[in-house]
mmJSON file of the N, C-alpha and C atoms, coordinates in Angstrom:
{"data_MODEL":{"atom_site":{
"group_PDB":["ATOM","ATOM","ATOM","ATOM","ATOM","ATOM","ATOM","ATOM","ATOM","ATOM","ATOM","ATOM","ATOM","ATOM","ATOM","ATOM","ATOM","ATOM","ATOM","ATOM","ATOM","ATOM","ATOM","ATOM","ATOM","ATOM","ATOM","ATOM","ATOM","ATOM","ATOM","ATOM","ATOM","ATOM","ATOM","ATOM","ATOM","ATOM","ATOM","ATOM","ATOM","ATOM","ATOM","ATOM","ATOM","ATOM","ATOM","ATOM","ATOM","ATOM","ATOM","ATOM","ATOM","ATOM","ATOM","ATOM","ATOM","ATOM","ATOM","ATOM","ATOM","ATOM","ATOM","ATOM","ATOM","ATOM","ATOM","ATOM","ATOM","ATOM","ATOM","ATOM","ATOM","ATOM","ATOM","ATOM","ATOM","ATOM","ATOM","ATOM","ATOM","ATOM","ATOM","ATOM","ATOM","ATOM","ATOM","ATOM","ATOM","ATOM","ATOM","ATOM","ATOM","ATOM","ATOM","ATOM","ATOM","ATOM","ATOM","ATOM","ATOM","ATOM","ATOM","ATOM","ATOM","ATOM","ATOM","ATOM","ATOM","ATOM","ATOM","ATOM","ATOM","ATOM","ATOM","ATOM","ATOM","ATOM","ATOM","ATOM","ATOM","ATOM","ATOM","ATOM","ATOM","ATOM","ATOM","ATOM","ATOM","ATOM","ATOM","ATOM","ATOM","ATOM","ATOM","ATOM","ATOM","ATOM","ATOM","ATOM","ATOM","ATOM","ATOM","ATOM","ATOM","ATOM","ATOM","ATOM","ATOM","ATOM","ATOM","ATOM","ATOM","ATOM","ATOM","ATOM","ATOM","ATOM","ATOM","ATOM","ATOM","ATOM","ATOM","ATOM","ATOM","ATOM","ATOM","ATOM","ATOM","ATOM","ATOM","ATOM","ATOM","ATOM","ATOM","ATOM","ATOM","ATOM","ATOM","ATOM","ATOM","ATOM","ATOM","ATOM","ATOM","ATOM","ATOM","ATOM","ATOM","ATOM","ATOM","ATOM","ATOM","ATOM","ATOM","ATOM","ATOM","ATOM","ATOM","ATOM","ATOM","ATOM","ATOM","ATOM","ATOM","ATOM","ATOM","ATOM","ATOM","ATOM","ATOM","ATOM","ATOM","ATOM","ATOM","ATOM","ATOM","ATOM","ATOM"],
"id":[1,2,3,4,5,6,7,8,9,10,11,12,13,14,15,16,17,18,19,20,21,22,23,24,25,26,27,28,29,30,31,32,33,34,35,36,37,38,39,40,41,42,43,44,45,46,47,48,49,50,51,52,53,54,55,56,57,58,59,60,61,62,63,64,65,66,67,68,69,70,71,72,73,74,75,76,77,78,79,80,81,82,83,84,85,86,87,88,89,90,91,92,93,94,95,96,97,98,99,100,101,102,103,104,105,106,107,108,109,110,111,112,113,114,115,116,117,118,119,120,121,122,123,124,125,126,127,128,129,130,131,132,133,134,135,136,137,138,139,140,141,142,143,144,145,146,147,148,149,150,151,152,153,154,155,156,157,158,159,160,161,162,163,164,165,166,167,168,169,170,171,172,173,174,175,176,177,178,179,180,181,182,183,184,185,186,187,188,189,190,191,192,193,194,195,196,197,198,199,200,201,202,203,204,205,206,207,208,209,210,211,212,213,214,215,216,217,218,219],
"type_symbol":["N","C","C","N","C","C","N","C","C","N","C","C","N","C","C","N","C","C","N","C","C","N","C","C","N","C","C","N","C","C","N","C","C","N","C","C","N","C","C","N","C","C","N","C","C","N","C","C","N","C","C","N","C","C","N","C","C","N","C","C","N","C","C","N","C","C","N","C","C","N","C","C","N","C","C","N","C","C","N","C","C","N","C","C","N","C","C","N","C","C","N","C","C","N","C","C","N","C","C","N","C","C","N","C","C","N","C","C","N","C","C","N","C","C","N","C","C","N","C","C","N","C","C","N","C","C","N","C","C","N","C","C","N","C","C","N","C","C","N","C","C","N","C","C","N","C","C","N","C","C","N","C","C","N","C","C","N","C","C","N","C","C","N","C","C","N","C","C","N","C","C","N","C","C","N","C","C","N","C","C","N","C","C","N","C","C","N","C","C","N","C","C","N","C","C","N","C","C","N","C","C","N","C","C","N","C","C","N","C","C","N","C","C","N","C","C","N","C","C"],
"label_atom_id":["N","CA","C","N","CA","C","N","CA","C","N","CA","C","N","CA","C","N","CA","C","N","CA","C","N","CA","C","N","CA","C","N","CA","C","N","CA","C","N","CA","C","N","CA","C","N","CA","C","N","CA","C","N","CA","C","N","CA","C","N","CA","C","N","CA","C","N","CA","C","N","CA","C","N","CA","C","N","CA","C","N","CA","C","N","CA","C","N","CA","C","N","CA","C","N","CA","C","N","CA","C","N","CA","C","N","CA","C","N","CA","C","N","CA","C","N","CA","C","N","CA","C","N","CA","C","N","CA","C","N","CA","C","N","CA","C","N","CA","C","N","CA","C","N","CA","C","N","CA","C","N","CA","C","N","CA","C","N","CA","C","N","CA","C","N","CA","C","N","CA","C","N","CA","C","N","CA","C","N","CA","C","N","CA","C","N","CA","C","N","CA","C","N","CA","C","N","CA","C","N","CA","C","N","CA","C","N","CA","C","N","CA","C","N","CA","C","N","CA","C","N","CA","C","N","CA","C","N","CA","C","N","CA","C","N","CA","C","N","CA","C","N","CA","C","N","CA","C","N","CA","C","N","CA","C"],
"label_alt_id":[null,null,null,null,null,null,null,null,null,null,null,null,null,null,null,null,null,null,null,null,null,null,null,null,null,null,null,null,null,null,null,null,null,null,null,null,null,null,null,null,null,null,null,null,null,null,null,null,null,null,null,null,null,null,null,null,null,null,null,null,null,null,null,null,null,null,null,null,null,null,null,null,null,null,null,null,null,null,null,null,null,null,null,null,null,null,null,null,null,null,null,null,null,null,null,null,null,null,null,null,null,null,null,null,null,null,null,null,null,null,null,null,null,null,null,null,null,null,null,null,null,null,null,null,null,null,null,null,null,null,null,null,null,null,null,null,null,null,null,null,null,null,null,null,null,null,null,null,null,null,null,null,null,null,null,null,null,null,null,null,null,null,null,null,null,null,null,null,null,null,null,null,null,null,null,null,null,null,null,null,null,null,null,null,null,null,null,null,null,null,null,null,null,null,null,null,null,null,null,null,null,null,null,null,null,null,null,null,null,null,null,null,null,null,null,null,null,null,null],
"label_comp_id":["UNK","UNK","UNK","UNK","UNK","UNK","UNK","UNK","UNK","UNK","UNK","UNK","UNK","UNK","UNK","UNK","UNK","UNK","UNK","UNK","UNK","UNK","UNK","UNK","UNK","UNK","UNK","UNK","UNK","UNK","UNK","UNK","UNK","UNK","UNK","UNK","UNK","UNK","UNK","UNK","UNK","UNK","UNK","UNK","UNK","UNK","UNK","UNK","UNK","UNK","UNK","UNK","UNK","UNK","UNK","UNK","UNK","UNK","UNK","UNK","UNK","UNK","UNK","UNK","UNK","UNK","UNK","UNK","UNK","UNK","UNK","UNK","UNK","UNK","UNK","UNK","UNK","UNK","UNK","UNK","UNK","UNK","UNK","UNK","UNK","UNK","UNK","UNK","UNK","UNK","UNK","UNK","UNK","UNK","UNK","UNK","UNK","UNK","UNK","UNK","UNK","UNK","UNK","UNK","UNK","UNK","UNK","UNK","UNK","UNK","UNK","UNK","UNK","UNK","UNK","UNK","UNK","UNK","UNK","UNK","UNK","UNK","UNK","UNK","UNK","UNK","UNK","UNK","UNK","UNK","UNK","UNK","UNK","UNK","UNK","UNK","UNK","UNK","UNK","UNK","UNK","UNK","UNK","UNK","UNK","UNK","UNK","UNK","UNK","UNK","UNK","UNK","UNK","UNK","UNK","UNK","UNK","UNK","UNK","UNK","UNK","UNK","UNK","UNK","UNK","UNK","UNK","UNK","UNK","UNK","UNK","UNK","UNK","UNK","UNK","UNK","UNK","UNK","UNK","UNK","UNK","UNK","UNK","UNK","UNK","UNK","UNK","UNK","UNK","UNK","UNK","UNK","UNK","UNK","UNK","UNK","UNK","UNK","UNK","UNK","UNK","UNK","UNK","UNK","UNK","UNK","UNK","UNK","UNK","UNK","UNK","UNK","UNK","UNK","UNK","UNK","UNK","UNK","UNK"],
"label_asym_id":["A","A","A","A","A","A","A","A","A","A","A","A","A","A","A","A","A","A","A","A","A","A","A","A","A","A","A","A","A","A","A","A","A","A","A","A","A","A","A","A","A","A","A","A","A","A","A","A","A","A","A","A","A","A","A","A","A","A","A","A","A","A","A","A","A","A","A","A","A","A","A","A","A","A","A","A","A","A","A","A","A","A","A","A","A","A","A","A","A","A","A","A","A","A","A","A","A","A","A","A","A","A","A","A","A","A","A","A","A","A","A","A","A","A","A","A","A","A","A","A","A","A","A","A","A","A","A","A","A","A","A","A","A","A","A","A","A","A","A","A","A","A","A","A","A","A","A","A","A","A","A","A","A","A","A","A","A","A","A","A","A","A","A","A","A","A","A","A","A","A","A","A","A","A","A","A","A","A","A","A","A","A","A","A","A","A","A","A","A","A","A","A","A","A","A","A","A","A","A","A","A","A","A","A","A","A","A","A","A","A","A","A","A","A","A","A","A","A","A"],
"label_entity_id":["1","1","1","1","1","1","1","1","1","1","1","1","1","1","1","1","1","1","1","1","1","1","1","1","1","1","1","1","1","1","1","1","1","1","1","1","1","1","1","1","1","1","1","1","1","1","1","1","1","1","1","1","1","1","1","1","1","1","1","1","1","1","1","1","1","1","1","1","1","1","1","1","1","1","1","1","1","1","1","1","1","1","1","1","1","1","1","1","1","1","1","1","1","1","1","1","1","1","1","1","1","1","1","1","1","1","1","1","1","1","1","1","1","1","1","1","1","1","1","1","1","1","1","1","1","1","1","1","1","1","1","1","1","1","1","1","1","1","1","1","1","1","1","1","1","1","1","1","1","1","1","1","1","1","1","1","1","1","1","1","1","1","1","1","1","1","1","1","1","1","1","1","1","1","1","1","1","1","1","1","1","1","1","1","1","1","1","1","1","1","1","1","1","1","1","1","1","1","1","1","1","1","1","1","1","1","1","1","1","1","1","1","1","1","1","1","1","1","1"],
"label_seq_id":[1,1,1,2,2,2,3,3,3,4,4,4,5,5,5,6,6,6,7,7,7,8,8,8,9,9,9,10,10,10,11,11,11,12,12,12,13,13,13,14,14,14,15,15,15,16,16,16,17,17,17,18,18,18,19,19,19,20,20,20,21,21,21,22,22,22,23,23,23,24,24,24,25,25,25,26,26,26,27,27,27,28,28,28,29,29,29,30,30,30,31,31,31,32,32,32,33,33,33,34,34,34,35,35,35,36,36,36,37,37,37,38,38,38,39,39,39,40,40,40,41,41,41,42,42,42,43,43,43,44,44,44,45,45,45,46,46,46,47,47,47,48,48,48,49,49,49,50,50,50,51,51,51,52,52,52,53,53,53,54,54,54,55,55,55,56,56,56,57,57,57,58,58,58,59,59,59,60,60,60,61,61,61,62,62,62,63,63,63,64,64,64,65,65,65,66,66,66,67,67,67,68,68,68,69,69,69,70,70,70,71,71,71,72,72,72,73,73,73],
"pdbx_PDB_ins_code":[null,null,null,null,null,null,null,null,null,null,null,null,null,null,null,null,null,null,null,null,null,null,null,null,null,null,null,null,null,null,null,null,null,null,null,null,null,null,null,null,null,null,null,null,null,null,null,null,null,null,null,null,null,null,null,null,null,null,null,null,null,null,null,null,null,null,null,null,null,null,null,null,null,null,null,null,null,null,null,null,null,null,null,null,null,null,null,null,null,null,null,null,null,null,null,null,null,null,null,null,null,null,null,null,null,null,null,null,null,null,null,null,null,null,null,null,null,null,null,null,null,null,null,null,null,null,null,null,null,null,null,null,null,null,null,null,null,null,null,null,null,null,null,null,null,null,null,null,null,null,null,null,null,null,null,null,null,null,null,null,null,null,null,null,null,null,null,null,null,null,null,null,null,null,null,null,null,null,null,null,null,null,null,null,null,null,null,null,null,null,null,null,null,null,null,null,null,null,null,null,null,null,null,null,null,null,null,null,null,null,null,null,null,null,null,null,null,null,null],
"Cartn_x":[55.498,55.749,54.496,53.35,52.093,51.831,52.208,52.022,52.891,54.112,55.007,54.488,54.029,53.494,52.245,51.364,50.137,50.453,51.483,51.879,52.431,53.22,53.775,52.673,51.752,50.636,49.758,49.508,48.707,49.406,50.719,51.458,51.43,51.562,51.509,50.128,49.08,47.72,47.472,47.946,47.767,48.555,49.784,50.592,49.952,49.422,48.734,47.493,46.758,45.559,45.928,46.93,47.341,47.877,48.6,49.227,48.217,47.326,46.467,45.062,44.538,43.149,43.019,43.845,43.722,44.263,43.56,44.058,45.285,46.178,47.39,47.875,48.915,49.495,50.215,50.067,50.767,52.275,53.01,54.466,54.953,55.676,56.232,57.74,58.258,59.702,60.208,61.333,61.92,63.194,63.851,65.086,64.808,65.773,65.654,65.856,65.342,65.635,67.119,67.648,69.082,69.518,68.781,69.234,69.218,68.188,68.116,69.211,69.508,70.574,71.936,72.181,73.45,73.579,72.487,72.509,72.759,72.117,72.291,73.712,74.284,75.656,76.643,76.385,77.267,77.204,76.035,75.887,76.552,76.48,77.017,78.531,79.138,80.584,81.277,80.519,81.082,81.086,82.004,82.036,80.9,80.6,79.562,79.926,79.065,77.609,76.887,77.474,76.84,76.34,77.212,76.803,76.219,76.657,76.105,74.748,74.24,72.927,71.809,72.153,71.138,70.457,69.145,68.378,68.093,68.589,68.301,67.098,66.681,65.524,65.821,67.078,67.42,67.921,68.066,68.557,67.452,67.852,66.9,66.486,65.196,64.78,64.823,65.005,65.009,66.394,67.396,68.758,68.9,69.481,69.742,71.233,71.865,73.295,73.542,74.431,74.846,76.354,76.813,78.245,78.866,80.173,80.869,80.883,80.692,80.689,79.397,78.413,77.163,77.094,78.115,78.103,78.258,77.601,77.745,79.144,79.592,80.942,80.883],
"Cartn_y":[62.872,64.092,64.961,64.321,65.061,65.777,65.138,65.77,67.02,66.957,68.104,69.269,68.984,70.035,70.655,69.827,70.363,71.174,70.783,71.552,72.916,72.959,74.227,75.138,74.582,75.381,75.887,75.047,75.478,76.603,76.474,77.522,78.826,78.744,79.944,80.585,79.776,80.316,81.001,80.403,81.014,82.314,82.328,83.546,84.639,84.266,85.238,85.797,84.943,85.396,86.382,86.037,86.919,88.239,88.178,89.385,90.322,89.801,90.663,90.87,89.932,90.034,90.722,90.327,90.903,92.324,93.238,94.615,94.692,95.556,95.728,97.148,97.422,98.762,98.965,100.131,100.388,100.475,100.04,100.076,101.252,102.14,103.289,103.115,103.201,103.073,104.332,104.803,105.985,106.349,107.387,107.79,108.373,108.241,108.806,110.312,110.979,112.395,112.557,113.732,113.975,113.761,114.256,114.004,112.513,111.798,110.365,109.599,110.006,109.355,109.586,110.798,111.091,110.302,110.189,109.417,107.95,107.419,106.011,105.726,106.616,106.416,106.508,107.394,107.506,106.236,105.631,104.405,103.217,103.128,101.959,102.003,103.161,103.259,102.899,102.648,102.331,100.829,100.376,98.958,98.656,97.366,96.951,97.423,97.846,97.742,98.995,99.773,100.969,101.897,102.254,103.018,104.378,104.968,106.275,106.169,104.981,104.808,104.645,104.272,104.042,105.36,105.346,106.546,107.424,107.057,107.833,107.225,107.866,107.378,106.059,105.8,104.556,103.482,103.809,102.838,101.928,100.803,99.854,100.334,100.604,101.123,100.074,98.806,97.761,97.506,98.22,98.04,98.822,98.172,98.847,98.767,99.902,99.94,99.896,99.023,98.934,99.105,100.142,100.394,99.663,99.543,98.783,99.503,100.816,101.524,101.293,100.633,100.345,98.907,98.102,96.721,96.65,95.686,95.556,95.088,95.504,95.12,94.022],
"Cartn_z":[52.855,52.114,52.078,51.98,51.929,53.251,54.359,55.667,55.81,55.324,55.413,54.574,53.377,52.504,53.107,53.661,54.26,55.519,56.263,57.438,57.034,55.977,55.493,54.977,54.233,53.711,54.844,55.845,56.998,57.756,57.963,58.661,57.876,56.564,55.732,55.782,55.796,55.866,57.207,58.287,59.602,59.693,59.194,59.211,58.363,57.212,56.367,57.032,57.706,58.416,59.514,60.296,61.388,60.849,59.753,59.209,58.556,57.753,56.942,57.483,58.229,58.667,60.018,60.975,62.312,62.331,63.02,63.078,63.981,63.606,64.405,64.321,65.032,65.008,63.687,63.102,61.846,62.07,61.101,61.172,60.33,60.96,60.265,60.177,59.002,58.807,58.118,58.574,57.981,58.717,58.262,58.924,60.31,61.191,62.529,62.494,63.505,63.669,63.96,63.704,63.91,65.366,66.39,67.768,68.132,67.707,68.008,67.274,66.068,65.303,65.962,66.434,67.105,68.401,69.153,70.393,70.119,69.103,68.767,68.302,67.504,67.051,68.213,69.154,70.319,71.168,71.231,72.026,71.352,70.05,69.369,69.253,69.443,69.355,70.667,71.709,73.015,73.235,74.041,74.396,75.37,75.495,76.424,77.804,78.628,78.647,78.18,77.309,76.751,77.852,78.76,79.934,79.582,78.478,78.139,77.451,77.213,76.589,77.614,78.839,79.861,80.19,80.145,80.447,79.248,78.076,76.877,76.156,75.085,74.328,73.624,73.317,72.621,73.576,74.84,75.816,76.302,76.87,77.428,78.818,79.043,80.348,81.456,81.128,82.136,82.718,82.235,82.745,84.038,85.029,86.298,86.568,86.717,86.974,88.472,88.887,90.284,90.29,90.938,90.981,92.159,92.134,93.172,94.502,94.517,95.793,96.59,95.995,96.686,97.198,96.948,97.399,98.924,99.56,101.009,101.382,102.526,102.993,103.996],
"occupancy":[1.0,1.0,1.0,1.0,1.0,1.0,1.0,1.0,1.0,1.0,1.0,1.0,1.0,1.0,1.0,1.0,1.0,1.0,1.0,1.0,1.0,1.0,1.0,1.0,1.0,1.0,1.0,1.0,1.0,1.0,1.0,1.0,1.0,1.0,1.0,1.0,1.0,1.0,1.0,1.0,1.0,1.0,1.0,1.0,1.0,1.0,1.0,1.0,1.0,1.0,1.0,1.0,1.0,1.0,1.0,1.0,1.0,1.0,1.0,1.0,1.0,1.0,1.0,1.0,1.0,1.0,1.0,1.0,1.0,1.0,1.0,1.0,1.0,1.0,1.0,1.0,1.0,1.0,1.0,1.0,1.0,1.0,1.0,1.0,1.0,1.0,1.0,1.0,1.0,1.0,1.0,1.0,1.0,1.0,1.0,1.0,1.0,1.0,1.0,1.0,1.0,1.0,1.0,1.0,1.0,1.0,1.0,1.0,1.0,1.0,1.0,1.0,1.0,1.0,1.0,1.0,1.0,1.0,1.0,1.0,1.0,1.0,1.0,1.0,1.0,1.0,1.0,1.0,1.0,1.0,1.0,1.0,1.0,1.0,1.0,1.0,1.0,1.0,1.0,1.0,1.0,1.0,1.0,1.0,1.0,1.0,1.0,1.0,1.0,1.0,1.0,1.0,1.0,1.0,1.0,1.0,1.0,1.0,1.0,1.0,1.0,1.0,1.0,1.0,1.0,1.0,1.0,1.0,1.0,1.0,1.0,1.0,1.0,1.0,1.0,1.0,1.0,1.0,1.0,1.0,1.0,1.0,1.0,1.0,1.0,1.0,1.0,1.0,1.0,1.0,1.0,1.0,1.0,1.0,1.0,1.0,1.0,1.0,1.0,1.0,1.0,1.0,1.0,1.0,1.0,1.0,1.0,1.0,1.0,1.0,1.0,1.0,1.0,1.0,1.0,1.0,1.0,1.0,1.0],
"B_iso_or_equiv":[0.0,0.0,0.0,0.0,0.0,0.0,0.0,0.0,0.0,0.0,0.0,0.0,0.0,0.0,0.0,0.0,0.0,0.0,0.0,0.0,0.0,0.0,0.0,0.0,0.0,0.0,0.0,0.0,0.0,0.0,0.0,0.0,0.0,0.0,0.0,0.0,0.0,0.0,0.0,0.0,0.0,0.0,0.0,0.0,0.0,0.0,0.0,0.0,0.0,0.0,0.0,0.0,0.0,0.0,0.0,0.0,0.0,0.0,0.0,0.0,0.0,0.0,0.0,0.0,0.0,0.0,0.0,0.0,0.0,0.0,0.0,0.0,0.0,0.0,0.0,0.0,0.0,0.0,0.0,0.0,0.0,0.0,0.0,0.0,0.0,0.0,0.0,0.0,0.0,0.0,0.0,0.0,0.0,0.0,0.0,0.0,0.0,0.0,0.0,0.0,0.0,0.0,0.0,0.0,0.0,0.0,0.0,0.0,0.0,0.0,0.0,0.0,0.0,0.0,0.0,0.0,0.0,0.0,0.0,0.0,0.0,0.0,0.0,0.0,0.0,0.0,0.0,0.0,0.0,0.0,0.0,0.0,0.0,0.0,0.0,0.0,0.0,0.0,0.0,0.0,0.0,0.0,0.0,0.0,0.0,0.0,0.0,0.0,0.0,0.0,0.0,0.0,0.0,0.0,0.0,0.0,0.0,0.0,0.0,0.0,0.0,0.0,0.0,0.0,0.0,0.0,0.0,0.0,0.0,0.0,0.0,0.0,0.0,0.0,0.0,0.0,0.0,0.0,0.0,0.0,0.0,0.0,0.0,0.0,0.0,0.0,0.0,0.0,0.0,0.0,0.0,0.0,0.0,0.0,0.0,0.0,0.0,0.0,0.0,0.0,0.0,0.0,0.0,0.0,0.0,0.0,0.0,0.0,0.0,0.0,0.0,0.0,0.0,0.0,0.0,0.0,0.0,0.0,0.0],
"pdbx_formal_charge":[null,null,null,null,null,null,null,null,null,null,null,null,null,null,null,null,null,null,null,null,null,null,null,null,null,null,null,null,null,null,null,null,null,null,null,null,null,null,null,null,null,null,null,null,null,null,null,null,null,null,null,null,null,null,null,null,null,null,null,null,null,null,null,null,null,null,null,null,null,null,null,null,null,null,null,null,null,null,null,null,null,null,null,null,null,null,null,null,null,null,null,null,null,null,null,null,null,null,null,null,null,null,null,null,null,null,null,null,null,null,null,null,null,null,null,null,null,null,null,null,null,null,null,null,null,null,null,null,null,null,null,null,null,null,null,null,null,null,null,null,null,null,null,null,null,null,null,null,null,null,null,null,null,null,null,null,null,null,null,null,null,null,null,null,null,null,null,null,null,null,null,null,null,null,null,null,null,null,null,null,null,null,null,null,null,null,null,null,null,null,null,null,null,null,null,null,null,null,null,null,null,null,null,null,null,null,null,null,null,null,null,null,null,null,null,null,null,null,null],
"auth_seq_id":[1,1,1,2,2,2,3,3,3,4,4,4,5,5,5,6,6,6,7,7,7,8,8,8,9,9,9,10,10,10,11,11,11,12,12,12,13,13,13,14,14,14,15,15,15,16,16,16,17,17,17,18,18,18,19,19,19,20,20,20,21,21,21,22,22,22,23,23,23,24,24,24,25,25,25,26,26,26,27,27,27,28,28,28,29,29,29,30,30,30,31,31,31,32,32,32,33,33,33,34,34,34,35,35,35,36,36,36,37,37,37,38,38,38,39,39,39,40,40,40,41,41,41,42,42,42,43,43,43,44,44,44,45,45,45,46,46,46,47,47,47,48,48,48,49,49,49,50,50,50,51,51,51,52,52,52,53,53,53,54,54,54,55,55,55,56,56,56,57,57,57,58,58,58,59,59,59,60,60,60,61,61,61,62,62,62,63,63,63,64,64,64,65,65,65,66,66,66,67,67,67,68,68,68,69,69,69,70,70,70,71,71,71,72,72,72,73,73,73],
"auth_comp_id":["UNK","UNK","UNK","UNK","UNK","UNK","UNK","UNK","UNK","UNK","UNK","UNK","UNK","UNK","UNK","UNK","UNK","UNK","UNK","UNK","UNK","UNK","UNK","UNK","UNK","UNK","UNK","UNK","UNK","UNK","UNK","UNK","UNK","UNK","UNK","UNK","UNK","UNK","UNK","UNK","UNK","UNK","UNK","UNK","UNK","UNK","UNK","UNK","UNK","UNK","UNK","UNK","UNK","UNK","UNK","UNK","UNK","UNK","UNK","UNK","UNK","UNK","UNK","UNK","UNK","UNK","UNK","UNK","UNK","UNK","UNK","UNK","UNK","UNK","UNK","UNK","UNK","UNK","UNK","UNK","UNK","UNK","UNK","UNK","UNK","UNK","UNK","UNK","UNK","UNK","UNK","UNK","UNK","UNK","UNK","UNK","UNK","UNK","UNK","UNK","UNK","UNK","UNK","UNK","UNK","UNK","UNK","UNK","UNK","UNK","UNK","UNK","UNK","UNK","UNK","UNK","UNK","UNK","UNK","UNK","UNK","UNK","UNK","UNK","UNK","UNK","UNK","UNK","UNK","UNK","UNK","UNK","UNK","UNK","UNK","UNK","UNK","UNK","UNK","UNK","UNK","UNK","UNK","UNK","UNK","UNK","UNK","UNK","UNK","UNK","UNK","UNK","UNK","UNK","UNK","UNK","UNK","UNK","UNK","UNK","UNK","UNK","UNK","UNK","UNK","UNK","UNK","UNK","UNK","UNK","UNK","UNK","UNK","UNK","UNK","UNK","UNK","UNK","UNK","UNK","UNK","UNK","UNK","UNK","UNK","UNK","UNK","UNK","UNK","UNK","UNK","UNK","UNK","UNK","UNK","UNK","UNK","UNK","UNK","UNK","UNK","UNK","UNK","UNK","UNK","UNK","UNK","UNK","UNK","UNK","UNK","UNK","UNK","UNK","UNK","UNK","UNK","UNK","UNK"],
"auth_asym_id":["A","A","A","A","A","A","A","A","A","A","A","A","A","A","A","A","A","A","A","A","A","A","A","A","A","A","A","A","A","A","A","A","A","A","A","A","A","A","A","A","A","A","A","A","A","A","A","A","A","A","A","A","A","A","A","A","A","A","A","A","A","A","A","A","A","A","A","A","A","A","A","A","A","A","A","A","A","A","A","A","A","A","A","A","A","A","A","A","A","A","A","A","A","A","A","A","A","A","A","A","A","A","A","A","A","A","A","A","A","A","A","A","A","A","A","A","A","A","A","A","A","A","A","A","A","A","A","A","A","A","A","A","A","A","A","A","A","A","A","A","A","A","A","A","A","A","A","A","A","A","A","A","A","A","A","A","A","A","A","A","A","A","A","A","A","A","A","A","A","A","A","A","A","A","A","A","A","A","A","A","A","A","A","A","A","A","A","A","A","A","A","A","A","A","A","A","A","A","A","A","A","A","A","A","A","A","A","A","A","A","A","A","A","A","A","A","A","A","A"],
"auth_atom_id":["N","CA","C","N","CA","C","N","CA","C","N","CA","C","N","CA","C","N","CA","C","N","CA","C","N","CA","C","N","CA","C","N","CA","C","N","CA","C","N","CA","C","N","CA","C","N","CA","C","N","CA","C","N","CA","C","N","CA","C","N","CA","C","N","CA","C","N","CA","C","N","CA","C","N","CA","C","N","CA","C","N","CA","C","N","CA","C","N","CA","C","N","CA","C","N","CA","C","N","CA","C","N","CA","C","N","CA","C","N","CA","C","N","CA","C","N","CA","C","N","CA","C","N","CA","C","N","CA","C","N","CA","C","N","CA","C","N","CA","C","N","CA","C","N","CA","C","N","CA","C","N","CA","C","N","CA","C","N","CA","C","N","CA","C","N","CA","C","N","CA","C","N","CA","C","N","CA","C","N","CA","C","N","CA","C","N","CA","C","N","CA","C","N","CA","C","N","CA","C","N","CA","C","N","CA","C","N","CA","C","N","CA","C","N","CA","C","N","CA","C","N","CA","C","N","CA","C","N","CA","C","N","CA","C","N","CA","C","N","CA","C","N","CA","C","N","CA","C","N","CA","C","N","CA","C"],
"pdbx_PDB_model_num":[1,1,1,1,1,1,1,1,1,1,1,1,1,1,1,1,1,1,1,1,1,1,1,1,1,1,1,1,1,1,1,1,1,1,1,1,1,1,1,1,1,1,1,1,1,1,1,1,1,1,1,1,1,1,1,1,1,1,1,1,1,1,1,1,1,1,1,1,1,1,1,1,1,1,1,1,1,1,1,1,1,1,1,1,1,1,1,1,1,1,1,1,1,1,1,1,1,1,1,1,1,1,1,1,1,1,1,1,1,1,1,1,1,1,1,1,1,1,1,1,1,1,1,1,1,1,1,1,1,1,1,1,1,1,1,1,1,1,1,1,1,1,1,1,1,1,1,1,1,1,1,1,1,1,1,1,1,1,1,1,1,1,1,1,1,1,1,1,1,1,1,1,1,1,1,1,1,1,1,1,1,1,1,1,1,1,1,1,1,1,1,1,1,1,1,1,1,1,1,1,1,1,1,1,1,1,1,1,1,1,1,1,1,1,1,1,1,1,1]
}}}
């Protein structure tokens, strides 16, 4: 039981050190701008694979669309 408690306390101390001592990028939270909010709502109302979100500010830039007309014959 003592080992488990010391492990939890050690993990909490390391997390606290990383969170409060090391410098990091500031986190800004707030409402989205109206255009970004409209784009995000349009994307979430569509079924997967969210084709209208690709290439937008809220879309994943790592997605690559391959249509069936480009497949080799």
